C-alpha positions as CSV (number, residue, x, y, z in Angstrom):
1,X,28.2,-9.7,-19.2
2,X,30.0,-7.9,-16.4
3,X,28.1,-4.7,-17.2
4,X,24.8,-6.6,-17.0
5,X,25.8,-8.1,-13.6
6,X,26.5,-4.6,-12.3
7,X,23.1,-3.4,-13.5
8,X,21.4,-6.4,-11.8
9,X,23.2,-5.5,-8.6
10,X,21.9,-1.9,-8.8
11,X,18.4,-3.2,-9.3
12,X,18.6,-5.1,-6.0
13,X,20.3,-2.2,-4.3
14,X,17.2,-0.1,-5.1
15,X,15.1,-2.3,-2.7
16,X,16.6,-0.3,0.2
17,X,16.8,2.9,-1.9
18,X,13.7,3.0,-4.1
19,X,14.6,6.5,-5.4
20,X,17.5,4.9,-7.3
21,X,15.2,2.6,-9.3
22,X,14.4,5.0,-12.1
23,X,18.1,6.0,-12.6
24,X,19.0,2.3,-12.7
25,X,16.2,1.7,-15.2
26,X,17.7,4.5,-17.3
27,X,21.1,2.8,-17.2
28,X,19.5,-0.5,-18.3
29,X,17.8,1.4,-21.2
30,X,21.1,2.9,-22.2
31,X,22.9,-0.4,-22.1
32,X,20.2,-2.0,-24.2
33,X,20.5,0.9,-26.7
34,X,16.7,1.5,-26.5
35,X,14.8,4.8,-26.8
36,X,12.8,4.6,-23.6
37,X,11.2,2.4,-20.9
38,X,7.6,2.4,-19.7
39,X,6.6,0.5,-16.5
40,X,2.8,0.3,-16.3
41,X,0.5,-1.6,-13.9
42,X,-3.2,-2.2,-13.3
43,X,-5.5,-3.2,-10.4
44,X,-7.8,-5.7,-12.0
45,X,-10.4,-5.5,-9.2
46,X,-10.7,-1.7,-9.4
47,X,-10.2,-1.7,-13.2
48,X,-7.8,1.1,-13.0
49,X,-4.1,1.9,-13.7
50,X,-2.0,2.1,-10.6
51,X,1.5,2.5,-12.0
52,X,3.0,4.5,-14.9
53,X,6.7,5.3,-14.8
54,X,8.6,6.5,-17.8
55,X,12.3,6.7,-18.7
56,X,13.0,8.7,-21.9
57,X,11.5,12.0,-23.0
58,X,10.9,10.6,-26.6
59,X,7.9,8.7,-25.3
60,X,6.4,11.4,-23.1
61,X,3.5,12.2,-25.3
62,X,2.6,8.5,-25.8
63,X,2.8,7.8,-22.1
64,X,0.6,10.8,-21.2
65,X,-2.1,9.9,-23.8
66,X,-1.9,6.2,-22.7
67,X,-2.2,7.1,-19.0
68,X,-5.2,9.4,-19.5
69,X,-7.1,7.1,-21.9
70,X,-8.7,3.9,-20.6
71,X,-9.6,3.2,-24.3
72,X,-6.0,2.8,-25.3
73,X,-5.2,0.8,-22.2
74,X,-8.2,-1.5,-23.1
75,X,-7.2,-2.1,-26.7
76,X,-3.4,-2.5,-26.1
77,X,-2.6,-5.8,-27.7
78,X,0.6,-6.2,-25.8
79,X,-1.1,-6.4,-22.4
80,X,-2.8,-9.8,-22.9
81,X,0.4,-11.1,-24.6
82,X,2.7,-10.3,-21.6
83,X,0.1,-11.2,-18.9
84,X,-0.3,-14.6,-20.5
85,X,3.3,-15.4,-19.6
86,X,4.9,-16.0,-16.3
87,X,6.5,-13.0,-14.6
88,X,10.1,-12.5,-15.7
89,X,9.7,-13.9,-19.3
90,X,10.9,-11.5,-22.0
91,X,8.9,-11.1,-25.2
92,X,9.4,-9.1,-28.4
93,X,6.2,-7.7,-30.0
94,X,7.4,-8.3,-33.5
95,X,7.3,-12.1,-32.9
96,X,3.5,-11.8,-32.6
97,X,2.5,-8.6,-34.4
98,X,3.7,-8.4,-38.0
99,X,3.6,-5.4,-40.3
100,X,0.1,-6.4,-41.7
101,X,-1.3,-6.5,-38.1
102,X,0.4,-3.2,-37.2
103,X,-1.1,-1.5,-40.4
104,X,-4.6,-2.4,-39.2
105,X,-4.2,-1.8,-35.5
106,X,-5.9,1.3,-34.0
107,X,-3.5,1.1,-31.1
108,X,-0.4,1.3,-33.3
109,X,-1.7,3.6,-35.9
110,X,-3.5,6.1,-33.6
111,X,-1.2,6.1,-30.5
112,X,2.2,4.4,-30.8
113,X,3.4,5.3,-34.3
114,X,2.2,9.0,-34.3
115,X,4.0,9.3,-30.9
116,X,7.2,8.0,-32.4
117,X,7.2,4.4,-30.9
118,X,7.3,1.2,-33.0
119,X,8.9,-1.9,-31.5
120,X,8.6,-3.2,-27.9
121,X,10.6,-5.7,-25.9
122,X,9.4,-6.5,-22.3
123,X,7.3,-8.6,-20.1
124,X,5.3,-9.1,-16.9
125,X,7.4,-8.3,-13.8
126,X,4.8,-8.5,-11.0
127,X,1.6,-10.5,-10.6
128,X,-0.6,-11.2,-7.5
129,X,-4.3,-11.9,-7.0
130,X,-5.4,-8.5,-8.5
131,X,-2.4,-6.5,-9.6
132,X,-0.1,-6.8,-12.6
133,X,2.9,-4.7,-13.6
134,X,4.7,-4.9,-17.0
135,X,7.8,-3.3,-18.4
136,X,8.3,-2.2,-22.0
137,X,11.6,-1.2,-23.7
138,X,11.0,0.7,-26.9
139,X,12.5,1.4,-30.3
140,X,11.3,4.5,-32.1
141,X,10.0,4.6,-35.6
142,X,12.8,4.1,-38.1
143,X,14.8,1.8,-35.9
144,X,15.0,-2.0,-36.6
145,X,13.5,-4.8,-34.6
146,X,15.3,-5.8,-31.4
147,X,18.6,-7.7,-32.0
148,X,19.6,-11.1,-30.6
149,X,21.9,-9.3,-28.2
150,X,19.2,-7.0,-26.9
151,X,16.9,-9.9,-26.4
152,X,19.5,-11.9,-24.5
153,X,20.2,-9.1,-22.2
154,X,16.4,-8.6,-21.6
155,X,16.0,-12.3,-20.9
156,X,18.8,-12.1,-18.4
157,X,17.5,-9.0,-16.6
158,X,13.7,-9.5,-16.5
159,X,13.7,-12.4,-14.0
160,X,15.7,-10.2,-11.7
161,X,13.2,-7.4,-12.1
162,X,10.5,-9.8,-11.1
163,X,12.5,-10.9,-8.1
164,X,13.0,-7.2,-7.3
165,X,9.3,-6.7,-7.1
166,X,8.9,-9.6,-4.8
167,X,11.6,-8.2,-2.5
168,X,10.0,-4.8,-2.6
169,X,6.8,-6.4,-1.4
170,X,8.6,-8.2,1.4
171,X,10.1,-4.9,2.5
172,X,6.7,-3.3,2.7
173,X,6.6,-3.2,6.5
174,X,9.5,-0.7,6.4
175,X,7.8,1.5,3.8
176,X,4.5,1.3,5.6
177,X,6.1,2.6,8.8
178,X,7.3,5.6,6.8
179,X,4.0,6.0,5.0
180,X,1.8,6.1,8.1
181,X,1.1,9.1,10.2
182,X,4.6,8.2,11.5
183,X,5.3,11.0,13.9
184,X,2.0,10.8,15.7
185,X,2.3,7.0,16.1
186,X,5.9,7.3,17.3
187,X,4.9,9.9,20.0
188,X,1.9,8.0,21.4
189,X,2.0,6.7,24.9
190,X,-0.2,3.8,23.7
191,X,1.2,0.9,21.8
192,X,0.1,0.6,18.1
193,X,0.5,-2.6,16.1
194,X,-0.6,-3.0,12.5
195,X,-1.2,-6.6,11.3
196,X,-1.9,-7.9,7.8
197,X,-4.7,-10.3,6.8
198,X,-2.7,-13.2,8.1
199,X,-2.1,-11.4,11.4
200,X,1.6,-10.8,10.7
201,X,3.1,-7.6,12.2
202,X,3.6,-4.9,9.6
203,X,4.4,-2.1,12.0
204,X,4.8,-1.5,15.8
205,X,5.5,1.8,17.4
206,X,8.1,2.1,20.2
207,X,5.6,1.7,23.0
208,X,4.3,-1.5,21.5
209,X,7.9,-2.8,21.0
210,X,8.7,-2.0,24.7
211,X,5.5,-3.5,26.1
212,X,5.3,-6.6,23.9
213,X,9.0,-7.3,23.3
214,X,9.5,-10.7,21.8
215,X,5.8,-11.2,21.8
216,X,5.6,-9.3,18.5
217,X,7.1,-12.4,16.9
218,X,4.6,-14.8,18.5
219,X,1.0,-15.7,17.7
220,X,-1.5,-13.3,19.3
221,X,1.4,-10.9,20.0
222,X,2.3,-13.1,22.9
223,X,-0.7,-12.0,24.9
224,X,-2.5,-14.2,27.4
225,X,-6.1,-13.1,28.0
226,X,-7.0,-12.6,31.6
227,X,-10.6,-11.6,31.0
228,X,-12.6,-13.5,29.8
229,X,-10.6,-16.3,31.4
230,X,-9.5,-19.3,29.3
231,X,-9.0,-17.4,26.1
232,X,-5.8,-16.8,24.3
233,X,-4.9,-13.4,22.7
234,X,-4.8,-15.1,19.3
235,X,-8.5,-16.0,19.6
236,X,-9.6,-12.3,19.9
237,X,-7.4,-11.2,17.1
238,X,-8.7,-13.9,14.8
239,X,-12.3,-13.1,15.8
240,X,-11.8,-9.3,15.1
241,X,-10.1,-10.0,11.8
242,X,-12.8,-12.5,10.6
243,X,-15.9,-10.8,11.9
244,X,-14.6,-7.3,11.1
245,X,-15.8,-6.1,14.5
246,X,-13.7,-4.5,17.2
247,X,-12.7,-6.6,20.2
248,X,-11.4,-5.5,23.6
249,X,-9.7,-7.9,26.1
250,X,-7.6,-7.7,29.2
251,X,-4.3,-9.6,28.9
252,X,-0.8,-10.2,30.3
253,X,2.4,-9.6,28.3
254,X,5.3,-11.7,29.4
255,X,8.5,-9.7,30.1
256,X,11.2,-12.2,31.1
257,X,10.0,-13.7,34.4
258,X,7.5,-11.0,35.0
259,X,4.1,-10.1,33.5
260,X,2.7,-6.8,32.5
261,X,-1.1,-6.2,32.6
262,X,-2.4,-4.6,29.4
263,X,-5.7,-3.7,27.7
264,X,-5.8,-4.6,24.0
265,X,-8.3,-3.1,21.6
266,X,-8.4,-4.7,18.1
267,X,-9.7,-2.5,15.3
268,X,-10.4,-4.0,11.9
269,X,-9.6,-1.8,8.9
270,X,-10.3,-2.2,5.2
271,X,-8.9,-0.8,1.9
272,X,-11.5,-2.3,-0.4
273,X,-14.1,0.4,0.0
274,X,-16.6,-1.8,1.8
275,X,-17.2,-2.0,5.5
276,X,-14.6,-0.3,7.7
277,X,-12.2,2.3,6.3
278,X,-8.5,2.4,7.1
279,X,-7.7,5.3,9.5
280,X,-6.1,8.1,7.5
281,X,-2.8,7.8,9.5
282,X,-2.5,4.2,8.4
283,X,-3.4,4.4,4.8
284,X,0.0,5.3,3.4
285,X,0.1,6.1,-0.3
286,X,-1.8,4.7,-3.2
287,X,-5.6,4.9,-3.5
288,X,-6.6,6.4,-6.8
289,X,-3.2,8.0,-7.4
290,X,-1.0,6.5,-10.1
291,X,2.5,5.6,-8.8
292,X,5.1,7.3,-10.9
293,X,8.3,6.8,-8.8
294,X,10.2,4.0,-7.2
295,X,9.3,5.2,-3.8
296,X,5.5,5.1,-4.5
297,X,5.4,1.9,-6.5
298,X,4.7,-0.6,-3.7
299,X,3.1,1.4,-0.9
300,X,-0.2,-0.1,-1.8
301,X,0.9,-3.7,-2.2
302,X,0.2,-4.6,1.5
303,X,-2.1,-2.7,3.8
304,X,-3.1,-3.3,7.4
305,X,-6.1,-5.5,8.1
306,X,-6.1,-5.1,11.8
307,X,-4.8,-2.4,14.1
308,X,-4.2,-3.3,17.8
309,X,-4.0,-0.6,20.4
310,X,-2.0,-1.7,23.5
311,X,-2.2,0.1,26.8
312,X,-0.4,-1.0,29.9
313,X,-1.2,-0.1,33.5
314,X,2.0,1.9,33.6
315,X,0.7,4.4,31.1
316,X,-1.1,7.5,32.1
317,X,-0.6,10.2,29.5
318,X,-3.7,10.7,27.3
319,X,-3.5,11.3,23.6
320,X,-3.5,14.9,22.4
321,X,-5.9,16.4,20.0
322,X,-3.2,17.0,17.4
323,X,-2.2,13.3,17.5
324,X,-5.8,12.1,17.2
325,X,-6.4,14.5,14.3
326,X,-3.3,13.2,12.5
327,X,-4.0,9.5,13.0
328,X,-7.6,9.6,11.8
329,X,-7.5,12.7,9.6
330,X,-10.1,14.5,11.8
331,X,-11.0,18.2,11.5
332,X,-10.7,20.4,14.6
333,X,-14.5,20.4,15.1
334,X,-14.6,16.6,14.7
335,X,-11.8,16.1,17.2
336,X,-13.6,18.4,19.7
337,X,-16.8,16.4,19.3
338,X,-14.8,13.1,19.7
339,X,-13.4,14.2,23.1
340,X,-16.8,15.4,24.2
341,X,-18.3,12.0,23.4
342,X,-15.6,10.3,25.4
343,X,-16.5,12.5,28.3
344,X,-20.0,11.2,28.2
345,X,-21.7,14.1,26.4
346,X,-24.7,13.2,24.2
347,X,-24.8,14.6,20.7
348,X,-27.8,16.7,21.5
349,X,-26.2,18.4,24.6
350,X,-23.0,19.0,22.6
351,X,-25.0,20.8,19.9
352,X,-26.7,23.0,22.5
353,X,-23.5,23.8,24.3
354,X,-21.6,24.8,21.2
355,X,-24.6,26.4,19.5
356,X,-24.6,24.2,16.4
357,X,-27.5,22.3,14.8
358,X,-28.1,18.7,15.7
359,X,-27.9,17.9,12.0
360,X,-24.3,19.3,11.9
361,X,-23.4,17.2,14.9
362,X,-24.9,14.1,13.3
363,X,-22.9,14.8,10.1
364,X,-19.8,15.0,12.2
365,X,-20.6,11.8,14.0
366,X,-21.0,10.0,10.6
367,X,-17.6,11.5,9.6
368,X,-16.0,10.2,12.8
369,X,-17.4,6.7,12.2
370,X,-16.2,6.8,8.6
371,X,-12.7,8.0,9.4
372,X,-12.1,5.8,12.5
373,X,-13.7,2.6,11.0
374,X,-16.1,2.3,14.0
375,X,-19.4,0.7,13.2
376,X,-21.5,2.5,15.9
377,X,-21.3,5.4,18.3
378,X,-20.7,3.0,21.1
379,X,-17.7,1.4,19.2
380,X,-16.5,4.9,18.5
381,X,-16.5,5.9,22.2
382,X,-14.8,2.7,23.2
383,X,-12.1,3.2,20.5
384,X,-11.4,6.8,21.6
385,X,-11.5,5.8,25.3
386,X,-8.7,3.4,24.6
387,X,-6.5,6.3,23.8
388,X,-7.2,8.2,27.0
């Protein structure tokens, strides 16, 4: 079992180097003497595939047809079988689907067997409130059922693959920082903090780290509200997160024995498709794309629920157009309109000055609201003003 222990160690090593996961999976496949591995996952709420990773060219045609066909995904008899078990439990399909079943199964007869696949050993390795990921080791047509040795190795490895997925989720704050509009956020003279639904810090840029210090580890980012009086910073963050409406408050951030006056602007963001939309610079990977590599597998597991902009009285440099465009994914014309609105221009006067139709300006305003997550023109101006 020393070889299996070494493979398990490589699985955990890929938490910090996700690009090594598929080569490690290939090593496991070879040690098991299988003909290919397919890792596949679904988002149940969106009713769509989110993961499809393959090791082994023998199964390429099967994987491509499976990935492109919701019908085959829907009739796959292995899915309900593996998802009915707890993550990390290894199952062999021949324990449940005998030759008589296979002979009548559209899934086997139209997809798997014509593509060269026959027996499957695997299980569920990730499960949360709306996502599932399963792994399948395959034997090609003509090969026997999985042996006792193969099953014992799979039973040993699958619980660790499940733990690997949990560790990958816990490391999502690091991956999120790399998946954001990273360079723009790092260069801002304003602090940017991304919080999850439980108001835990997922990311903080250097300015936020300097201004807030140890407050990043405290409730409410360690902020004490100075206006309105008698309110704690946690109150505003909770209100913004629950109401899904932006909140602005003046506060003090403790730095040793001194305090720093700051303005905090909390912006709710969503990834569900309803209400606010996550600013482009904070979306990371995922969306409708299917993850196909170790790096992309868990970018979408955790997304920010609230972004807090922090500005201290020591800061004076305004945000540049290029940074604003990168963070929110604005076009040049949208960014130009955004700055004009911050300067107090009305949409009608902007249209006249730049000789564009008012309908075009209204379309650009709607795009600004959509991309920034602001609910109204007033919220938009307040948001953009917090960067200046």
